[in-house]
N, C-alpha and C positions, 0 to 999 in steps of 0.2 A: 560290347562297348556301349550299347544303348542303356542297359539297366544301371550301370554305375553312373552314367551321365544324368539319368532321371533322378537317381537317389541324391546326387549332389545338388541338383536343382531344388529338390524338395527340402533338403537340409538347409540350403541357403534361404528359401522362402520362410521356413520356420524361424531361422535366426532373425530375419528382417521383421517378422511379426512380433517376436519377443522383444526386439529393440524398440519397436513402435509402442508396445504396451508399456515398457519401462519408461519411455519418455512421457507417455500420457499420464501414468500413475505417479511417477516420481515428481512430475511438475518441475519445480525450480531446483530440484536436487541434481542438476546436470553437471557436466564437466566444467562449466564456467564458474564454479565456486572458487573463490580465492583461497589460498592457503592461509593458515593462521600465522600469527607473528612468531618469529624464531625465539629461541630461549633468551632470557634476559642477558644483557651484556655483563661481563665480569666487572666487579667493582675495582676501584683503585686506579693508579696510574700505570700505563703500559706503553710499550714502544709503538710509534707510528709507522706508517708505510714507508716514509722517507728514510727513517733510521734503519728499518729492516733492509731496504734496498742497498744503502751505502755499506752497512755492515756485511751483507752477503758478498758484495764485490771485494771488500777488503779480505774476507776470509778465503775467498776463492783464489785471490792473488797470493796470499801467504801459503796456501796449500800447494799451489803450483810451484812456488819457489822451493819448498821443501822436497817435493817429489822429483823435480827436475835437477836440483842441486845447482841452480844458477842464481847467484845473488841478485843479478840485475832485474830479475822478475819481481823482486820486492818493490821496485819502483812503481809497479802497477797498483800496489795497495796504497801508495802515498796519496793519490788523488782522492779516493773515498774517505781516507782518514782526515785529510785537510778539510774536506767539505763537512764532515761530522764535527770537527772542532769549530769551524766557523758558524755552524748552525746551532751550536749549544746555546740555550737561553741564558740570559744574564741573571734572571731570577729563578725562583723555584717553579715557575709555570702556574697554570690554573689550578687552584685548589678550591675546595668547598663549592663544588658545582651544584646548583639547584635550578630547577626548571618547572614551569607551570604552563597550562594551556588555557586559552580563552576562546571558546567556541560560540559563534553567533550566526544564526539563531539555533536554538536547540529544537525548535518545532518549525517545520516547513512543509511545503507541498512537493509533489514529485517534480523532479527536474530543476528545482531551485538550488541556488548556490549557497554553500555553507562556508563561512570564512573562519579560519583558525589562525591564531597567533600564539606561537610557543615562545615565551620569554625565558631567557637563560641568564642566570646571574653567576659570576665567578670572580675570583680575585686574580689580579694581574692581567697580562695581555694574552689574547688567544684568537683563534679562528674557528668558526662553526662549520661543521659538515653534517647535514642531516641525512638520515636514512628513514624513509617513510614505509610503513607496513599498513596497507589499507585493509579495511574490513570488507565483508561481502557486499557486493553491489555498490561500492563507492568508487568514484572516478576522480583522479587528480587532474585538475585543469591548470593550475598555476602554482609555482614554487619560487619563493624569493628569500634570500638569506641576508641578514644584516649583522652588525657587530654583536648584538645581544638578543636577537629575535629571529624567528623563522616564520614566514607567512605562507599559508597554504589556502588555496581555493578548491573546495571539493564539491562534487555533485552526486547526490543520491538519486538514482533513476527510478526506483520503485518504492511503493509505500511499505510501511512497516516500521518496526523498531530495529535500528541498525547500529552496530558497533563501528565507529569511524576507524578504529585501528589504533596504532601507536607510532610514535616518532622517536627514533634513537638519534640523539644529537652527540656527535663527537666534538669535543672541545680540545683543539690542538694548542700547544705552546707556540711562541713566536717563531721558533725555528722549524716547527712542524715535526719534531722528533718524538715527542711524547703526547699522549692524549688521554682524556678521561671521557667516559660515555655515560650519559644519563638517559633513561627512558621515560617518556611522557605518554600516559594513556589519555586518548582524546575523548573517551566516554561514549555515550549513546546519543542518538537523535531520534525524534519521533517524526516520521515522514507521513503526511496525510495523503490519501488518494486524491487525484485530481477529479473534482466532481464532474459528472456528465452534464451536458447542457440540457436543462429542463426548465420550462416556464409554466406548463399546464399543471393544474392541481385538481384532478377529479375529486369529488366529495361524495360521501355516502348519503343514503336517503335520510337517515336520522342524524342530527347534529346535537352535540351536548349544549346545555343551557349556559353558554358563555359567549359574550359579545365578540364578533369577528367580522369578516368581510364576505362570507358566503351567504347566499340567500337561502333561508330555510323554508320549509313548507308551512310552518306555523305563522300565525299572525304576529306582528310585532311593530316596533318603531324603526323600520328600515326606510329605504329610499325607493324600493321597487314596488310599483303599484300592481296589485293582483286582482283588483275588482272594486266594487262599491258596496256599501251597506247603509241602512237607514241611520239617520243622525240620532245619537244618544246624548242626552244632556251631559255636558261637561267636556265634549270633544271640541277640538279647535275648529272655529268657523272658517279659517282660511283653507281647510281641507275639503270644503264643500265642492262636490262635482256638479256644476251647474247644468250641463246638458242632461244628466240623469235626473236631477231635481226637476227640471222643466217637464220632462216626459212623464214622470211618475206623480208629479203634483205634491211631493213631500221632500224634505231635505235629505239628500244623499251625500255621503262623504267617502273619500278615498279609503281603500283598504290596502295596507302595506304588509309586506313580508318581513319577518324577523331576519336579522343578520347574525349569524353564528360563526364560531371558529370550529375547525375540525381537529380531532385527535388522530394522528397518523403514527403508526409503528412500522418500521422497516425491519423485516426478518431476514437475516443474512444466512445463507447456506454455506457454512465453512466446513462441511463434512468431508469434502473432497476438493482437490485441485487438479483439473484436467487441462492439459496443454494441447492445443490444436496442432496435429502433426504437420499441417500445411503452413499455417501462418505463425505458429509459435506463440499464440496468444494464450494467456492463462485465464481460466474461468474465475479463479479467485480474484484476480486483478479486476476483471470486468465487472464482477459482482459488487465489489466494494466501490468502484467508480460510479456505477449506476445507483447504488444506495446513497452515496454522498450527494449525487445530483437530486434525488428525490427529497432528501432531508433539507437541502438548501432551498429548493423550490417552495416547500411548505413553510419553512421559517420565514421566507420573504413575504408571504401573504399573512403573516402574524398568526399562523396556526401553531399548534403544539406538535412536536415530532420527537419520537423516541426510537430506540433500536434494540433488537434482540439478536444475538449471534449464537447459533447452535452449532455444536461441533466441539468435542473435548469439554472444556469448562464452559457452561452457558453464561455468556456475558450479556448484560442488559443495562439499559438506562431508561428510566421512566420518562414519558413525554414532557418536554419543556418548551419554552418559547424564547425568542431573542436570537439575534445573529451570533452572539457569542456562544450560544448553546451548541452551535454546529461543531465547534472544536471539542467540546466535551463528548459529543456523540462519536466523533471520529476517533478520539483518543481512547474511548472505552473498548474499541475492538482491535486496536493495533497489536495486542499481544497474541493475536491469532498467528502472526508471522513475526519471527524475530531471527535476524541473521539468516534469512532464506529458509528457515526451518518451519514447515507447515505442521502445526500441532492439532491433531484431531484424534481423540481416543474413544469417545463415546457420545451418547445423547442424553442430556439431562432434561428434567421437566421444565416446562415453560413457567416462568414466575408470574403469578397473577398480578402483582403491582405494576408490571411492565406493560400490561394489556388492559387499559381502562375499558369499561363497558361501552360497546358501540364504536370502538376505535377502528378506523380503516387500516387494514394490515396489507402491506406489500411484501410478498415472499419472493425475494430475488434469489434464484436458484438455477443451476444448469440441469436439474432433474437427472443427475447422474448417479445418485445414491438413493436406494429404496427407503432409507430411514427418513428422508425428508417427507415422505407421504404420511408417516406417523404424525409428524408435526402438523401437517396440513389437516389431518383428521381431528387433531386436538382443537385447532383454530375453528374448524367448521362446527365442531360440537359446542363451542362457546358462542356461536351465532355472530361472529365478527364478519363485517364486510371484508371480503378477501379477494386480492388480485395476485395472481402468480405472474411474475416477470421472468420469463425464461431467457437465460443467457446461453445461446447455442454452444455446444462443445466442439462443433466441427465434425464433418464426416470422416470416418477412417479412410486411410489411403489404400487404394486398390491398384495393384500392378496391372498394366495393360495386358489384356488377354487372359486375365485370371477369372475364369467363369465362376468358380466357387466363391471367390471373393466378392464378385458382383452380386451373386445371389444373397450372400451374407449381408452385404450393404443394404440391399432392398429389404431384408427382414429387419435389420437394425432401424431403418427409417420407419418401417411400418409399426414397429414396437413403440417408437417415440410418438408417432401420430396417435396410437391407441392410448398412450398415457395422457396426452393432451385432451383427447376426446372424453376419457373418463373423468377428468377434472371438470370439464365443461358440463358434462351430464350431472354432476353433483352440485351445480350452481356456482362454480368458481370461475371467475373471469381469468383467461389466460392470454397474455400478450407476449410478443417476442421482441427483445431488444438486441439488435445485432451490433457488435463492436464497431465503432466508427460512425454510427448513425446517432442523431440526436434522440434523446428520450421522448421528445414530444411526438415523434412518429409512432412510437409504441403506445403512448398514452392517449392519442387522439381518439381511437374508437371508444374509450371510456366516457367521452364527453357527450355521446348520444343520449345517455340517460344516467341517472345517479346509480352508484354502486349499491346494490341491495345486500342486506345481510342474509346469511343462511338461516334456514328454518331450524328451530331447536328440535 
């Protein structure tokens, strides 16, 4: 009795482990996926539910009269037949039914509401009965029906490109006996990730020769005083530093630091999507939210920000400036996820135009795929100032009393610590951004000194 019991326990443990691995690797491909829309409705006019119910009652009454041989049973069919006659429409009913959808907005952030109005045009009198087939990750919050329109309020809860679904509108005649059905496709919406909260903007040692708000190490026409120097003919006399002039017996003027803007590139690791088995958080979601927060923070300080997404097709957008540029950056990487399908097939080369010389690079990654280290080696070889922002994947779940699982968990943690140590030994700054915390907590250690570039 003992051996079969132990075997069953071992088999159950293996099944639990396989299920956890599938949940982690499949990510969003879970059972919560909504089914696709049903086949298109048949064209033309057909009987409605009311006509089918009344006709069924009349047929049943006639069949009962024939089988029983009792004529008075035919009286039971009189009621449905009279109702059918009274419900017959005066005219031919709704013909030439056409419909169109107006979706506003087509671009939004996570959790924002999308308003949809389906306008239906038809001849004659009728009544609308909508059937809504939602796309993946779309929630219906409100539905209202009017004489010639259907209003819907939808919410898309996760970033990506999403198909909103379709609406089948049944147009009944006045008596409700006949109907025509028209399908309206609602199209797609682009849902941007909600940016993480970030205000700190660390800068590299070397800044490009472009006017900005960061203090550079070179002399220039800034506002921060870095020292004094002897007066040179042609300099402004209002900059004379009188205490130093009195001590040295010769005119001394203020020395100012130049103010420059930074070039920042956020590299997104879209090679894998790992779901925390405890909290259910997706590393791909947290990676894109952290990257959006970094891009928005640097654009607010009038720096240039760009993005490179590795995984499958390498997507990139060269650095630019302006608050409107944030939407271009976000939209350039939305194709990584479409209708909850995470696409990652390979690793392409990094495009040189996307990485200006001396640009500060933030690699936002869960460090779960070994291929990301190839990308980091490329960046280090180009001598870019590099910061790795690690998004933790979450510890694997270990059953209580599972000694082997606890030892494996310790080895797993030691391996990740060794990966971080190896990156630091190669001169790469590594910070950890935990979901739910502000990005400033992760970036604060970088403010102790400027981010240096790697040696060529």
